[in-house]
N, C-alpha and C positions, 0 to 999 in steps of 0.2 A: 236376508234378514237373520239376525243372530239373537242376542239377548233382547234387543229392542223389539224384535218380532214377537217374542213371547210376551213381552209387556203389552204390546198392542193387541195381542190375541185376548188378553184378559181385560182390556180397557172397557169394553161395552158393559160387561157384567160387574166390573168394579164400580162403574158409574151408577148402575142400578142399585148396588149395595149402599153406595153413598147416599143416593136419593132415599132409600128406605130408612137409613139411620136419621138423616136430617128431617124428613117429613114426620117420622114417628116422634122424634125429639121435640119438634116444634108443635106437634099436636099436644103433647104432654105439657109443654110450657104454656101454650095458649089456654088449655083447660085449667091449669093451675091458677093462672092470672085472670081468668074470667073473660078472655077475649071473645068467647062465643056469645057473650051477652052484650057486646058493644056493636051496635049496628052502624055501618058506614052510610049505606044508601040502598034503597030498594030491597031491603031484606038481606043484604050482603053484610056479614059480620067481619070484624077484624080477623078473626080466626080463619074463616073461609078465604078471605082475600090473601092472607099470607100463605096459606097452604096452596092455593091455586097459583100464586106467583112463584113459589118454589117449584111446583110441578112444571110450570112452563119454562123455568130456567133449566131444569134438568132435561126436559124434552128438547130444548134448543141445543144444549151441549151434546146430547146424544145424537141429534140430527147432524150437527157439525162434525162429530167424530165419524159417523157413517159416511158422510160426504168426503171427508178428508182421507179415509181409508179405501175409498172406491178404487177398484182395480179392473183391469181388462182380463179377458179370458186366458191370456198367455202369461199372466203374472205368476210369480212363485206361489207354491201351495200355502205357505204360512201367511203371505199377504192376502190371498183370497179368503183364507180361514179367518183372519183378523177382521176383514170387512164383513163377512157373514156373521161373525160373532157380535160385531157392533150393531148390525141390523137386528139380531135377536135380542140384544140388550135394549135397544130402542123399543122394540115391540113389548118387551117385558115391562119397561117403564110405563108405557101407555096402558097395558093390561092391568098392571098392579095398582097404579096410582090415579087413574082417571076418575075414580070414585070421589075424589076430593070435590068434584063439582056437585055431587048429589047427596052423599051420605051425611048424617048428622055428625057434628064434630066431637061433641063430648056427651058421654052417657052418664 
């Protein structure tokens, strides 16, 4: 792996950063336009639905990335490091953003 390996090493946490920016931006947009007051069904608001959908999209992309970078024990160091960093990024996405299921959207 060369320059591509370094890009793959950063991919997991770059995805986390993108998820942070997108979810925070859409939280702000939804609060501004009152999406937290529009109920879809069973107490689920438009705001919560779009935040959960975005979370699930980033979770799926993170899982795909981790599976795509999966390596064996004899793989080069940078390949293994990229795989482990993708797993850490995936865990960070879950830890940081799973609260979209429970916390209030707008204060």
